[in-house]
Backbone as numpy.savetxt, mean C-alpha at the origin, in Angstrom:
# Nx Ny Nz CAx CAy CAz Cx Cy Cz
-11.32 -17.18 -8.44 -12.16 -16.00 -8.44 -11.28 -14.75 -8.44
-11.70 -13.74 -9.17 -10.96 -12.50 -9.23 -11.52 -11.51 -8.22
-10.63 -10.69 -7.70 -11.02 -9.62 -6.80 -11.04 -8.35 -7.63
-12.19 -7.73 -7.75 -12.30 -6.56 -8.59 -12.34 -5.31 -7.72
-11.27 -4.54 -7.80 -11.14 -3.28 -7.05 -10.57 -2.23 -8.00
-10.67 -0.98 -7.62 -10.15 0.11 -8.46 -8.66 0.31 -8.30
-8.12 0.00 -7.11 -6.69 0.21 -6.84 -6.12 -0.97 -6.06
-4.90 -1.33 -6.42 -4.17 -2.38 -5.72 -2.84 -1.79 -5.27
-2.55 -1.89 -3.98 -1.32 -1.34 -3.41 -0.43 -2.52 -3.01
0.76 -2.56 -3.57 1.69 -3.65 -3.32 2.94 -3.10 -2.64
3.25 -3.59 -1.45 4.44 -3.16 -0.72 5.62 -4.00 -1.17
6.75 -3.35 -1.40 7.99 -4.08 -1.65 9.09 -3.46 -0.81
10.07 -4.28 -0.43 11.20 -3.78 0.36 12.42 -3.54 -0.52
12.48 -4.20 -1.65 13.51 -3.89 -2.65 12.94 -4.24 -4.02
13.60 -3.79 -5.03 13.07 -3.95 -6.38 13.12 -5.40 -6.86
13.81 -6.27 -6.15 13.86 -7.69 -6.50 12.67 -8.46 -5.94
11.89 -7.84 -5.05 10.75 -8.51 -4.41 9.62 -8.84 -5.37
9.56 -8.13 -6.46 8.42 -8.31 -7.36 8.92 -8.38 -8.80
8.35 -9.29 -9.55 8.66 -9.41 -10.96 7.51 -8.77 -11.73
7.77 -7.64 -12.31 6.72 -6.90 -13.01 6.23 -7.61 -14.25
6.97 -8.58 -14.73 6.55 -9.33 -15.92 5.33 -10.20 -15.65
5.08 -10.57 -14.40 3.92 -11.39 -14.05 2.63 -10.58 -13.98
2.74 -9.28 -13.98 1.57 -8.43 -13.84 1.30 -7.72 -15.16
0.06 -7.80 -15.61 -0.31 -7.17 -16.87 -0.29 -5.66 -16.73
-0.18 -5.01 -17.84 -0.22 -3.55 -17.88 -1.54 -3.09 -17.29
-1.47 -2.22 -16.28 -2.67 -1.89 -15.54 -2.48 -0.58 -14.79
-3.39 0.35 -14.95 -3.27 1.64 -14.27 -3.83 1.60 -12.85
-4.27 0.46 -12.39 -4.84 0.33 -11.05 -3.79 0.01 -9.99
-2.57 -0.30 -10.39 -1.57 -0.79 -9.45 -0.66 0.33 -8.97
-0.48 0.37 -7.64 0.44 1.30 -7.00 1.44 0.48 -6.21
2.72 0.69 -6.46 3.77 -0.02 -5.75 4.39 0.92 -4.73
4.44 0.45 -3.48 5.00 1.24 -2.40 6.37 0.67 -2.06
7.40 1.46 -2.31 8.78 1.06 -2.02 9.09 1.48 -0.59
9.19 0.50 0.28 9.40 0.75 1.71 10.63 -0.03 2.17
11.79 0.56 1.99 13.03 -0.11 2.34 13.57 0.47 3.64
13.45 -0.31 4.71 13.95 0.12 6.01 15.35 -0.41 6.28
15.86 -1.26 5.43 17.17 -1.88 5.65 18.24 -1.22 4.79
18.76 -1.93 3.84 19.83 -1.42 2.98 19.21 -0.71 1.77
19.43 0.60 1.65 18.85 1.32 0.52 19.48 0.91 -0.81
18.68 0.95 -1.85 19.17 0.63 -3.18 19.71 1.88 -3.84
20.48 1.70 -4.88 21.07 2.84 -5.58 19.97 3.62 -6.32
20.23 4.88 -6.51 19.29 5.74 -7.22 19.10 5.25 -8.66
20.18 4.78 -9.27 20.11 4.29 -10.65 19.16 3.08 -10.75
19.28 2.17 -9.80 18.42 0.99 -9.80 16.95 1.38 -9.59
16.72 2.32 -8.68 15.35 2.79 -8.46 14.80 3.52 -9.68
15.64 4.28 -10.37 15.20 4.96 -11.58 14.82 3.97 -12.68
15.62 2.90 -12.82 15.28 1.85 -13.80 13.95 1.18 -13.43
13.76 0.93 -12.13 12.52 0.31 -11.67 11.33 1.25 -11.91
11.51 2.54 -11.64 10.45 3.51 -11.87 10.07 3.55 -13.35
11.05 3.47 -14.22 10.77 3.48 -15.67 9.98 2.24 -16.09
10.32 1.09 -15.49 9.56 -0.14 -15.77 8.12 0.01 -15.28
7.97 0.61 -14.10 6.62 0.84 -13.55 5.83 1.76 -14.46
6.45 2.83 -14.92 5.78 3.79 -15.80 5.36 3.13 -17.11
6.23 2.27 -17.64 5.91 1.58 -18.89 4.70 0.66 -18.74
4.53 0.09 -17.55 3.39 -0.79 -17.28 2.15 -0.02 -16.83
2.32 1.27 -16.53 1.19 2.07 -16.06 1.03 2.05 -14.54
2.04 1.54 -13.82 1.98 1.46 -12.36 2.46 2.77 -11.76
1.92 3.13 -10.60 2.43 4.28 -9.85 3.41 3.78 -8.81
4.46 4.55 -8.58 5.47 4.20 -7.59 5.48 5.24 -6.48
5.34 4.75 -5.25 5.39 5.61 -4.06 6.62 5.26 -3.25
7.27 6.29 -2.71 8.45 6.11 -1.88 8.05 6.36 -0.44
8.55 5.54 0.45 8.18 5.60 1.86 9.05 6.58 2.65
8.44 7.58 3.25 9.02 8.47 4.26 10.30 9.19 3.86
10.58 9.35 2.59 11.84 9.95 2.18 11.60 10.91 1.01
11.48 12.19 1.34 11.20 13.20 0.33 12.38 13.36 -0.63
13.59 13.27 -0.11 14.79 13.41 -0.93 14.85 12.30 -2.00
14.58 11.06 -1.59 14.56 9.94 -2.52 13.41 10.08 -3.52
12.30 10.58 -3.05 11.14 10.81 -3.92 11.50 11.76 -5.05
12.19 12.84 -4.73 12.60 13.83 -5.74 13.66 13.27 -6.68
14.62 12.54 -6.13 15.71 12.05 -6.97 15.28 10.97 -7.95
14.33 10.14 -7.59 13.88 9.12 -8.55 12.56 9.51 -9.23
12.05 10.69 -8.93 10.84 11.23 -9.57 9.66 10.26 -9.49
9.43 9.78 -8.28 8.32 8.85 -8.05 6.99 9.61 -8.12
5.89 8.86 -8.14 4.56 9.45 -8.29 4.00 10.03 -7.00
4.51 9.58 -5.86 3.98 10.08 -4.60 4.77 9.59 -3.41
4.31 10.02 -2.23 4.98 9.71 -0.98 4.06 8.90 -0.09
4.61 7.87 0.52 3.90 7.04 1.47 4.37 7.40 2.87
3.44 7.73 3.76 3.77 8.07 5.15 3.34 6.92 6.04
4.29 6.24 6.65 3.96 5.12 7.52 3.32 5.62 8.81
2.73 4.71 9.54 1.97 5.10 10.73 2.83 5.75 11.81
4.11 5.38 11.88 4.97 5.98 12.91 5.49 7.35 12.50
5.32 7.74 11.25 5.81 9.02 10.77 4.78 10.10 11.07
5.05 10.88 12.08 4.14 11.95 12.47 4.75 13.32 12.23
5.97 13.35 11.66 6.70 14.60 11.49 6.39 15.33 10.19
6.21 14.60 9.13 6.10 15.22 7.82 4.73 15.86 7.65
4.74 17.17 7.41 3.54 17.93 7.06 3.88 18.73 5.81
3.27 18.38 4.72 3.61 19.00 3.45 2.53 19.97 3.01
2.96 21.10 2.47 2.02 22.08 1.96 1.93 22.02 0.44
2.83 21.28 -0.18 2.82 21.14 -1.64 1.77 20.13 -2.06
1.48 20.17 -3.34 0.52 19.21 -3.89 1.23 17.93 -4.27
1.50 17.10 -3.28 2.07 15.77 -3.52 0.97 14.75 -3.34
1.09 13.67 -4.05 0.16 12.58 -3.88 0.60 11.78 -2.65
-0.17 11.84 -1.57 0.21 11.21 -0.31 -0.69 10.02 0.02
-0.04 8.95 0.46 -0.74 7.79 1.00 -0.23 7.61 2.42
-1.14 7.32 3.34 -0.74 7.11 4.72 -1.11 5.73 5.20
-0.53 5.37 6.33 -0.81 4.08 6.95 -1.26 4.33 8.38
-2.25 3.57 8.84 -2.77 3.76 10.18 -3.23 2.43 10.77
-3.30 2.41 12.11 -3.77 1.22 12.82 -4.95 1.53 13.73
-5.28 2.80 13.90 -6.34 3.18 14.83 -7.05 4.44 14.34
-8.14 4.75 15.02 -8.93 5.94 14.73 -8.07 7.20 14.86
-7.27 7.25 15.92 -6.38 8.39 16.17 -5.36 8.57 15.05
-4.75 7.47 14.61 -3.76 7.55 13.54 -4.39 7.95 12.21
-5.63 7.54 11.98 -6.32 7.96 10.75 -6.47 9.48 10.74
-6.87 10.05 11.88 -7.00 11.51 11.97 -5.66 12.21 11.78
-4.57 11.64 12.30 -3.24 12.21 12.10 -2.87 12.23 10.62
-3.15 11.16 9.93 -2.82 11.08 8.50 -3.66 12.05 7.68
-4.89 12.27 8.07 -5.73 13.26 7.39 -5.15 14.66 7.58
-4.68 14.95 8.80 -4.05 16.25 9.07 -2.75 16.42 8.29
-2.05 15.32 8.02 -0.82 15.38 7.23 -1.10 15.57 5.74
-2.34 15.39 5.32 -2.71 15.63 3.93 -2.91 14.39 3.09
-3.01 13.24 3.71 -3.20 11.98 2.97 -4.63 11.88 2.46
-4.79 11.54 1.19 -6.11 11.32 0.60 -6.51 9.85 0.63
-5.50 8.99 0.77 -5.72 7.54 0.86 -4.98 7.04 2.09
-5.67 6.20 2.88 -5.07 5.65 4.10 -5.23 4.14 4.08
-4.10 3.45 4.28 -4.11 1.99 4.37 -4.29 1.63 5.84
-5.38 0.97 6.15 -5.72 0.63 7.53 -5.38 -0.83 7.79
-4.55 -1.04 8.80 -4.05 -2.37 9.07 -4.66 -2.91 10.35
-4.87 -3.95 10.46 -5.03 -5.32 10.13 -6.49 -5.67 9.96
-6.79 -6.03 8.74 -8.14 -6.46 8.41 -8.41 -7.86 8.94
-7.48 -8.77 8.66 -7.62 -10.16 9.11 -6.53 -10.50 10.12
-6.70 -11.60 10.78 -5.72 -12.08 11.76 -4.41 -12.41 11.04
-3.30 -12.02 11.68 -1.99 -12.30 11.10 -1.24 -13.29 11.98
-0.16 -13.81 11.45 0.63 -14.79 12.19 1.81 -14.16 12.91
1.89 -12.83 12.93 2.99 -12.16 13.61 2.84 -12.33 15.13
3.93 -12.67 15.79 3.87 -12.91 17.23 3.63 -11.63 18.03
4.23 -10.54 17.62 4.12 -9.29 18.38 2.90 -8.45 18.02
2.13 -8.86 17.03 0.96 -8.09 16.60 -0.30 -8.90 16.83
-1.10 -8.43 17.74 -2.34 -9.13 18.07 -3.53 -8.27 17.70
-4.63 -8.91 17.45 -5.86 -8.21 17.13 -6.00 -7.88 15.66
-7.23 -7.76 15.25 -7.55 -7.39 13.88 -8.97 -6.80 13.87
-9.29 -6.10 12.81 -10.59 -5.45 12.73 -11.71 -6.39 12.31
-11.49 -7.15 11.30 -12.56 -7.95 10.73 -13.35 -7.13 9.73
-14.22 -7.79 8.98 -14.94 -7.12 7.89 -15.93 -6.07 8.39
-16.71 -6.41 9.42 -17.75 -5.50 9.89 -17.15 -4.23 10.50
-16.18 -4.38 11.38 -15.56 -3.20 11.99 -14.85 -2.33 10.95
-14.18 -2.98 10.01 -13.51 -2.22 8.96 -14.51 -1.40 8.15
-15.61 -2.02 7.73 -16.61 -1.31 6.93 -17.22 -0.15 7.70
-17.50 -0.34 8.99 -18.05 0.74 9.80 -17.05 1.89 9.95
-15.78 1.56 10.16 -14.75 2.57 10.33 -14.48 3.32 9.02
-14.50 2.61 7.92 -14.22 3.23 6.61 -15.30 4.24 6.23
-16.52 4.04 6.69 -17.62 4.96 6.36 -17.56 6.26 7.14
-16.80 6.31 8.22 -16.74 7.50 9.06 -15.89 8.61 8.48
-15.05 8.31 7.51 -14.09 9.28 7.00 -14.36 9.61 5.54
-13.94 10.82 5.14 -14.13 11.26 3.76 -12.94 10.92 2.87
-11.93 10.33 3.44 -10.79 9.88 2.65 -11.00 8.41 2.28
-10.22 7.93 1.36 -10.31 6.53 0.95 -9.56 5.67 1.96
-10.23 4.68 2.52 -9.61 3.75 3.46 -9.45 2.41 2.74
-8.23 1.89 2.75 -7.88 0.65 2.05 -7.48 -0.40 3.07
-7.98 -1.64 2.97 -7.61 -2.69 3.93 -6.21 -3.24 3.67
-5.52 -3.56 4.76 -4.18 -4.14 4.72 -4.07 -5.10 5.89
-3.35 -6.17 5.70 -3.02 -7.07 6.81 -3.79 -8.36 6.83
-3.05 -9.45 6.82 -3.64 -10.77 6.93 -4.29 -11.27 5.66
-4.14 -10.58 4.57 -4.75 -10.99 3.31 -3.90 -12.09 2.70
-4.53 -13.24 2.48 -3.82 -14.39 1.92 -4.77 -15.19 1.04
-4.31 -16.33 0.55 -5.12 -17.16 -0.35 -6.45 -17.60 0.27
-6.44 -17.90 1.56 -7.64 -18.46 2.18 -8.75 -17.42 2.40
-8.40 -16.15 2.53 -9.45 -15.15 2.76 -9.56 -14.12 1.63
-8.94 -14.40 0.52 -8.94 -13.47 -0.60 -10.35 -13.17 -1.11
-11.20 -14.16 -1.15 -12.56 -13.97 -1.66 -13.40 -13.10 -0.74
-13.05 -13.01 0.55 -13.79 -12.17 1.48 -13.61 -10.69 1.20
-12.60 -10.34 0.42 -12.36 -8.94 0.09 -13.47 -8.33 -0.76
-14.26 -9.16 -1.39 -15.41 -8.63 -2.13 -16.47 -8.07 -1.18
-16.42 -8.43 0.10 -17.37 -7.93 1.10 -16.92 -6.62 1.75
-15.70 -6.21 1.46 -15.17 -4.97 2.02 -15.67 -3.81 1.17
-16.27 -2.82 1.83 -16.84 -1.69 1.08 -15.78 -0.60 0.87
-14.83 -0.90 0.02 -13.80 0.05 -0.36 -13.37 -0.27 -1.78
-12.66 0.66 -2.39 -12.32 0.47 -3.80 -10.91 -0.05 -4.03
-10.27 -0.60 -3.00 -8.92 -1.11 -3.19 -8.53 -2.12 -2.14
-7.29 -2.61 -2.26 -6.71 -3.50 -1.28 -5.21 -3.35 -1.32
-4.56 -3.70 -0.20 -3.11 -3.60 -0.11 -2.53 -4.93 0.36
-1.40 -5.30 -0.22 -0.73 -6.55 0.12 0.71 -6.28 0.52
1.15 -6.95 1.59 2.53 -6.81 2.04 3.22 -8.16 2.02
2.96 -8.98 2.99 3.68 -10.25 3.09 3.23 -11.27 2.04
2.02 -11.15 1.53 1.56 -12.08 0.51 2.40 -11.95 -0.76
2.92 -10.78 -1.04 3.76 -10.58 -2.22 5.08 -11.31 -2.04
5.65 -11.24 -0.82 6.94 -11.89 -0.57 6.81 -13.40 -0.48
5.77 -13.88 0.20 5.63 -15.32 0.44 5.14 -16.07 -0.79
4.12 -15.51 -1.45 3.54 -16.19 -2.61 3.33 -15.18 -3.73
4.34 -14.95 -4.54 4.21 -13.97 -5.62 3.11 -14.33 -6.62
2.70 -15.59 -6.67 1.66 -16.01 -7.61 0.30 -15.41 -7.27
0.15 -14.90 -6.05 -1.13 -14.29 -5.66 -1.44 -13.08 -6.54
-0.41 -12.41 -7.03 -0.64 -11.24 -7.87 -1.31 -11.61 -9.18
-1.00 -12.77 -9.72 -1.64 -13.18 -10.96 -3.11 -13.53 -10.74
-3.46 -13.91 -9.52 -4.84 -14.23 -9.18 -5.70 -12.97 -9.03
-5.05 -11.87 -8.70 -5.78 -10.62 -8.49 -6.07 -9.88 -9.77
-5.22 -10.00 -10.76 -5.33 -9.11 -11.91 -5.67 -9.86 -13.19
């Protein structure tokens, strides 16, 4: 079964995490480059950005305005712990949140799209709790920004995403563990 949404957000930690050849040309896909470990060279990121542009994908850089400018990415991703950046320019901003309070912080920072984590139960030892479909849908209706589900999305609960009242979905660990899931979505 296919999941039909308007936008798909895929997190990657380096440009080797995803093979763009497996994904068809599609303007619905946004790739979020979130490298907290060893940064990649600007040249490699520029090549990756060009591949993304050729496929029609948008590329967002996480928490680094300098890197955003140097590789000419499409927008900036503000993680939930980033409370410092307040931009007055017209940048395309995506934020991440885990609670009602964090959603309000991201709205104040200027984010038009917020990825809300954890929709489903995850296997992480240090992260407990999840929203579930009903709580997510109720919370998403309270805000005028676009709220996108993130967390715990895998093969077994992929079909439940059709019950989420939002126009997108975000994947993090499913991309790393089972890259074939991307072919099932698109």
